[in-house]
VEXTOR-715181 format. One record per residue: residue in one letter; x, y, z of N, C-alpha, C, CB in turn. Coordinates in steps of 0.2 Angstrom, whole numbers, plus 5000, padded with zeros to 4 digits. Glycine has a CB too. Example, Ala and Ser with C-alpha at 12.3 -4.5 7.8 and 13.67 -1.06 7.14 Angstrom:
BEGIN
a506649725039506249785039506649845039505749785045 s506449895035506849955036506450005039507049975029 
END
This chain:
BEGIN
m504150764918503550774920503350854918503350764927 p502850864914502750944913502650984919502150944908 p502851044919502851084925502051094927503151154924 s501651104922500951114924500651054928500551124918 f500850984926500650934930500950924937500750864926 l501650944937501950944943501550994948502650974943 q501351054946501051094951500351064952500951164947 k499951034948499351004949499350954954499050984942 y499950914953500050854957500250874964500650814955 a500650924965500850954971500250984975501351004971 t499851014971499251044974498750994977498851094969 l498650944973498250884976498550854982498150834970 l499150844982499550804988499450854994500250794986 t499650914993499650964999498950975002499951024997 h498450984998497851015000497350955001497551064996 y497250904997496750854997497050795001496550834990 c497650774999497950715003498150725010498550684998 l498650775011498850795017498450845021499550815016 r498050885018497650935021498050975026497150895025 v498651005023499151045027498751105029499751065022 t498851125035498551185038499051225042497951165043 p498951285043499451335046499651295053499151395048 g500351295054500651275060500951205059500251285065 d500651165054500851095053501651085052500451065047 k501851025054502551005053502450945048502950985059 v502850955042502750905036503450875035502550945030 f503450805034503950765033503950735026504150715039 i504450745022504350715015504950665014504450775009 s504850605012505350555011505350525004505250495016 t505850535001505950504994506650494992505550554989 t506750494985507450494983507650564979507550434978 t508250574977508450634974508150644967509150644973 l507850584964507550584958506850624958507450514955 a506550634964505950664964506050734966505450634969 e506550764965506750834967506250884964507450854965 p506050874957505550924955504850924958505450904947 l504650864960503950864964504050884971503650794964 v504650874974504750894981504750974981505450864983 c505051004976505151074976504451104976505551094970 e503951074972503351104971502851094978502951074965 v502951034981502651014987502851064992502650944989 y503551074993503851114998503551184997504651114997 r503551214991503251274990502551284992503351294982 e502151234990501451234991501251224999501051174987 a501651185002501551175009501651235013501951115012 l502251265012502451335015501851385014503151355013 a501651385008501151435006500451425010500951434999 a500351355012499751335015499851355023499651265014 g500451375025500551395032500951345036499951405035 a501251295033501651245037502151275040501951195032 a502251265047502751295051503451265049502651285058 l503451195047504151165046503951115040504351125052 v504451105035504451055030505151025030504151085023 e505250965032505850935032505850875026505950905039 c506450865023506450825018507050775019506550855011 d506950705018507450655018507450635011507250595023 l508050655007508150635000508650575000508350694996 s508450514998508950464998509250464991508550394999 f509950434992510350434986510350364983511050454987 r510650354977510650284974510950234979511050284968 e510650174980510850114984511050134991511450094980 r510750184994510850205001510750145006510450265003 e510150115005509950055009510349995008509150035008 r510549985002510949925001511649935004511049914993 i511949995003512550005006512549995013512850075004 f512050025016511950015024511949945026511350055026 l511549905023511449835025512149795024510949805021 e512449815019513049775017513649795021513249775010 h513749865024514349885027514249915034514549945022 a513649915036513549945043513749895048512749965044 s514049915054514249875059513549845062514649915064 h513649795067513049775070512749825075513249705074 d513249865078512949925082512549965077513549955085 a512749985071512450025067511749995065512850045061 l511749935063511149895061510549905067511249825060 r510849905073510349905079510149975081510649865085 t510450025078510350095081509750115078510950135079 l509250135082508650165080508750235076508150175086 p508450245070508550305067508150365070508350295059 p508450405074508150455078507750505074508650495082 l507950525068507550575064506950545061508050605058 q506950485059506350455057505850445063506450385054 l506150425069505650415074505350485076506050385080 l505750535076505450605078504950625074506050655078 a505050605067504550625062503850585063504750615055 m503950525064503350475065502950495072503550405065 e503350515077503050525084502750605084503550515089 t503050645081502850715082502650765076503450755085 f502750735070502550785064501750775063502950765058 d501550815059500750815058500650785051500550885058 c501150785046500950765040501650725037500850815035 y501450665034502050625031501850605024502150565035 l502350635019502250615012502850575010502250685008 a502650515008503150465005503050464998503050395009 i503550484994503550484987504050424984503750554984 r503750384981504150324978504450354971503650264976 a505050354971505450374965506150334964505650454966 p506050264963506550224963507150234958506350154963 f507750224960508350214955508350144952508950234959 n508250094956508250024954507849984959509050004955 l507349954956506849914959507149854962506249904955 r507749834960508049764962508549784967508249724956 e508649844970509149864974509249814980509049934976 m508649794983508649754989508649684988508149774994 q508649664981508549594980509249554982508449584972 n509149504985509749464987510149494993510149444981 a509849544996510149575001510249525007509749645004 p510749535011510849485016510249485021511449505020 a509949425021509249425025509449425032508949355023 d509949405035510049405042510149475045510649365044 r510549515041510649585042510049625042511249615038 a509649605036508949645035508549635041508649625029 g508549565044508149555050508349595056508149475051 i508949605057509149645063508949715062509949645063 r508949745056508749805055508049815056508949835048 q507649765053506949765054506749775062506549715051 e507049735065506949735073507149795076507349675076 a507649835073507849895076507349955075508549915073 i507049945069506550005067505849995070506650015060 k505749935074505049925076504749985079505049865081 p505050025083504750085086504550135081505250115091 v504950145076504650185070504050165067505250195065 n504050095066503450065063502850075068503549995061 k502950065074502450065079502150135079502650045086 a502550185080502350255080501950275074502850305081 y502150245068501850265062501150235061502250235056 f501050165063500450135063499950165068500550055064 e500150175074499750205079499450275077500050205086 r499950315075499750385074499350395067500350435074 t499450355062499050355056498350325057499450315050 a498350275062497650245064497150295066497750195069 d497450345071496950395073497050465070497050395081 r497350465065497450525060497850585064496750555059 r498150565069498650615072499250635067498950595079 l499350575063499850585057499450575051500450535058 r499450625047499050625041499650605035498750695039 r499550545032500050525028499850515021500350455031 n500250515016500050495009500650465006499850555006 l500550405002501050374998500850384991501050295000 c501350414987501250424980501850404976501050504979 q501850424969502350394965502550454960502050344960 f503250464960503550504955503850464949504050554958 p503650474943503850424937504650424937503550444931 t504950374936505650364935505750314930506050344942 d506350304927506450254922506450184925507150264919 a506650174931506550114934505850084934506950104941 a505450134937504750114937504350104931504350164941 a504550144926504350134919504550074916504550194914 q505150054917505449994914505049934917506149984915 e504949934923504649874927503949864924504649894934 a503649924923502949924920502849904913502549994921 g503449904909503449884902503249944898503049824901 m503450004900503250064897503850114896502650104901 s503750154891504250214891504150264896504250254884 l504550304898504450354903503850394902505150394904 s503850424896503250464894502550424895503350494887 e502550364893501950324893501850314901502050254890 y502350304905502250294912501950354915502850264915 e502250414913501950474916501250484915502350534913 q501050464909500250464907499850424911500150454899 f500150364912499850314916499750334923500250244917 v500250364926500250394933499750454933500850414936 f499750494929499250554928498550524928499350594922 g498450474924497750454923497450414930497750404918 a497950374933497750344939497550394944498250294941 c497950454944497850504950497350554948498450534951 n496950544942496450594940496750664939495950594945 l497350664937497650734935497450754929498450724936 f497150714924496850744918496150784919496750684913 e495850774925495250804927495350874928494950774933 d494850924926494950994927495051004935494351024925 d494750964939494750974946494850904949494051004949 p495550884950495650824953495350814960496450814953 t495350864964495150854970494350834970495150924974 q493950864966493250844966493150774963492950894961 a493650754958493650694956493750634961494150684950 w494150654966494250604971493650604976494950624975 i493350664977492850674982492250624979492550744982 n492150624972491650584969491850514970491650604961 v492450494970492650424971492450404978493450414971 r492550454983492350434990491650424991492650494994 n491250474987490550464988490250394985490150524984 r490550374979490350314976490550254981490650304969 q491050254984491350204988490950194995492050204989 q490750254997490450255004489850205004490250325005 s489450204999488850154999489050085000488350164993 i489650064997489949994997490149985004490549984992 v490550035007490850025014490250025019491250085015 d489750065018489150055023488849985023488650115021 h488749965016488449895016488949845019488349875009 l489549845018490049795021490049805028490749805018 n490049865031490049875038489449845042490149945040 a488949835038488349805041488349725041487649835037 c488849705038488949625037489549605042489049605030 t489549535043490049505047490449455044489749485054 a490149425038490449365035490549375028490049305036 v491149365026491349385019491749325016491849445018 r491549315009491849255006492049274999491349195005 y492649264997492949274990492949204987493649304991 v492749204980492749144976492949164969491949114976 a493449124967493749134960494149074959494249204960 e494449064953494749014951495348994956495049014943 g495348934959495848924964495748954970496548934961 t495148994971495049024978494349014980495149104976 d494348994986493748994990493949004998493348924989 i493849065000494149085006493649135010494849125006 q493449125016493049155020493249185026492349115021 f493049235029493249265035492749305038493949305034 s492849325045492349365049492649435049492249335056 t492149485049492349555050491949585056492249595043 k491749535060491349555066491849605070491149495070 e491549665072491849715076492449745072492049685082 r492549735066493049765062492749815057493449715057 t493149865054492849915050493149915043493049985054 w492749925038492949925031493050005030492349905026 m493650015027493850085026493750105019494550095028 n493550165018493450195011494150235009492850245011 s494550195005495150225003495050274997495650175001 d495050334998494850384993495350434991494250434996 g496050414991496550454989496950494994496350494983 q496650495000496950535005497550505009496450555010 t497550435009498150405012498650375006497950345016 n498350355001498750334995498550374989498650254993 m498950394985498750424978499150394973498950504979 p498850354968498150344968497850304973497950324961 s497150304973496850254978496250224974496650284984 g495750204977495250164974495150094976495250174966 e494950084983494950024986494450024992495549984987 v494149974994493849965001494249915004493149955000 y494449925011494849865014494649865021495549885013 t494849805024494749795031495349745034494049765033 s495349735040495749675043495249625045496249705049 p495349565043494849505045495049485052494949445040 v494549465056494649435062495249385062494049405065 e495749385066496349345064496249275064496849365070 d495849245068495749175068495149145064495749145075 s494849195060494249175057494349155050493749235057 v494949165047495049155040495149075038495649185037 n494749055034494748975032494648975024494248945036 g495048925022494948905015495648915011494448955011 t495548915004496148925000496048984996496148854995 v496649014995496649074991497249074986496749144995 h497149084979497649084974497649154971497449034969 f498349174971498449244968498649244961498949284973 s498249264956498449254949498949314947497749264945 y499049364950499549414949500149394952499249484950 p500749414949501349414952501349454959501949434947 c501649424964501749454970502449484971501549404976 i502449544972503149584972503249604980503149644967 y503849594982503949624989504749634989503749564994 h504849704991505549724991505949704985505849694998 g505749704979506049694973506149614972506749714974 n505749574976505749504974505049484971505949464981 e505049444966504449424963504349354964504549444955 v503749334966503449274967502849264963503349254975 q502749204959502249194955501849134957502449194948 g501149134955500749074956500649054963501049014952 v500549104968500549094975499849064977500749154979 t499849004981499248974983499348964991499048914980 l498848984995498948985002498348945005498949055006 w498448895009497948855013497948875020498148775012 v497348895022497248925028496748895033497049005027 k496848885039496448855044496448895050496648775045 d495848915052495748955058496249015059495848915064 g496249045053496649105052497449095051496649145059 y497649035052498349015051498548985045498548975057 i499049015041499248985035499648925036499649045030 d499448865035499848815037500148775031499348765040 r500048805025500348775019500348825013500048705016 w500848825009500948875004501348844999501248945007 e501248874993501648854987501748914982501448784984 a502248914978502248964973502548924966502749024975 r502348944961502648924954503348944953502148944948 m503449004955504149034955504249074961504149084949 g504849074964505049104970504849074977504649174970 q504849004977504648974983505148984988504648894981 e505748984987506248994992506149064996506948994989 f506049114992505849184995505249174999505849234990 l504749144997504049145000504249105007503549104996 d504649045007504749005013505149055018505248955011 r505549095016505949145020505449195023506449175016 i504949225019504549275022504049235028504049295017 f503849175027503449145032503849125038503149085029 q504449135038504849135045504749195049505549115043 v504549255046504549315050503949315054504549375045 p503949335060503449325065502849365062503649355072 g502249345063501649375061501449365054501649445062 t501849335050501649335042501149275041502249325038 r501049225045500649175044499949185046500849115047 r499749255047499049275048498949335043498949295055 f498349345042498149405037498049465041497549385033 g498349525038498249585041497749635037498849625041 e497549605031497049645027496749605022497449705023 a496049625020495749595015495349655011495149545017 a495449655004495249725001494949704994495849765001 i494649754991494349754984494549814981493549744984 g494849804975495149864971494549894967495649844966 t494549954966493949994963494150044958493550024968 n494850054956495050104952495150074945495750134954 y494550084941494550064934494950104929493850054932 n495250154931495750194927496450154927495850264930 i496550104931497150064931496950004928497450054939 t497149984922496949934918497449874917496749954911 k498049884920498549834919499049834925498949844912 m499349774926499849774931500449804929499949694933 t500749844934501449874933501949854938501349954933 k501749804942502249774947502449824952502849744943 n501949874953501949924958501349914963502049994955 i501449894969500849884973500449944974501049844979 l500750004974500350064975499750064970500750124975 f499850044964499450044958499049974958499750064952 d499449924958499149854956498549834961499649804957 e498649854968498149834972497449864971498349844979 k497549924968496949964966496549944960497050034966 i496849904956496549884949495849864950496949824946 g495349904946494649884947494549814944494249934942 g494149774948494049704946494549654949494149694938 t494849674955495349624958495149634966496049644957 i495349574969495349574976496049564979494849524980 h496249584985496949574987496849554995497449624986 m497349514997497449505004498149515006497149435006 a498249535012498949555014499149505020499049625016 i499749475019499949435025500349485030500449375023 g500349475036500749515041500349575044501249545037 q500649625045500349685049499649705047500849745048 s499249715052498549735051498549815052498149705057 y497949845050497849915050497449925057497449935044 l497749965061497449975068496750005067497850015072 q496750055062496050095061495550045059496150145056 t495649985057495149935055494949895061495349895049 g495349895066495249855072495649795072494549825072 g496149785067496549735066497049725072496949735060 k497249665074497749655079498349625078497349615085 n498449595072499049555070499649605069498949515063 e500249585072500849625071501349595068501049645078 s501749625063502249595060502649655057502049555054 t503349645055503749695051503549685044504449675052 v503149635042502949625035502249645034503049555033 h502049685028501349685026501449685018501049765028 w501249625016501349605009500649595005501749545008 d500449635001499849624997499949584991499549694995 m499449534991499449484985498749494982499549414988 i498749484975498149514971497949454967498349574967 t497249454966496949404961496449434957496749344965 d496349414951495849444946495249414947496149424939 m494649454947494049434948493549444942493749474954 t493849464937493449484931493149424927493749524926 n493349364928493149304925492849254929493749264921 g492249274932491849234936491949244943491949164934 g492349284945492449294953491849324956493049344953 e491849304962491249324966491449344973490749274967 v491049394976491149414983490449404986491449484984 w490449364992489849354996489849395002489649284996 a489349425005489349455011488649435015489349535011 d488749405021488249375025487749335020487849425028 g488049295016487649245012487349275005487149215016 a487449335004487149364998487749384993486749435000 l487649374987488049394982488049464981487949354975 i488649504982488649574981489149594976488849604988 y489449544972490049564968490149504963490649584971 k490149524956490249474952490649494945489649434949 n491149454943491449474937491849544937491049474931 g492049564943492449624944492049684945492849634938 k491349674947490949734948490449724954490549754941 f490349774958489849774963489149764960489949834968 l488749734964488049724962487649764966487849654962 i487949794971487549834976487549914975487749824984 
END
């Protein structure tokens, strides 16, 4: 990544996304591959007056080694540094910079379940403190060979893709994201005045209530890139069938052709064209048979799937729904160790209805 873009990226992350102010404690989590970006963010955060900037740099296959070799006591041990960061720090930057996107594929499921149970307090602190903005967080991407290969691009092509999605080619990326926020606010205002939403597309006709729930304007401050509006549906209100036309990726596992049948908020039947066994296993995890999110992607700078949910869920002209954990800031109440976004294309006749009125067609809002 060229130094000029590293600096531009770090400035955007530090000042617009995390909004670092004097005295803040900042926690950065990534891999050693992202060291060039970490260095620039570290410099920028300290210059902004941060009192503390701590970094957790993971090495190749750390999580895999842990799951395969840790004792049962170790699996059940709460990671105190992560918990401390989630409970007491002001800013949290998670930079995706994978060595191998299949690192956790076929990892021992029973041991992974033990670990997920052990880190519940970390997740609880994260969701509670991000919900009320006590913890300002951002998830972003550093281009690596693994991510580029997964996207079907060279590393240089993938860098250009990331730059474009993050508006880093703009003279003033911060103003570009403020413009996104302003455009999306009218959509959010309209949806927040409605209580009944319906998604219709090929293989999909699903409806849900958003009564006393909040639609959020995702403007790049919590995800970079962003470009979506999202909420958590009333848990027992979801009814119908939803088919996801894009491959569904979770922890390095790919499932294709997913269709879910839902009654009174409960997913009572599911099938996949590929990856049925993994899908069956996920639906054994508590909380996964209800939805934690419903959303509409609005980033038209992202024009193709790269098998990276940070980008794919934002594709302009798509909707997505997530099984599992809800967002507390939307009023959602479902709890799970899983939050799995699944995406479907809306550009070929897809529709979104709100309180009986057509507000979106063929991948574009009509309001």
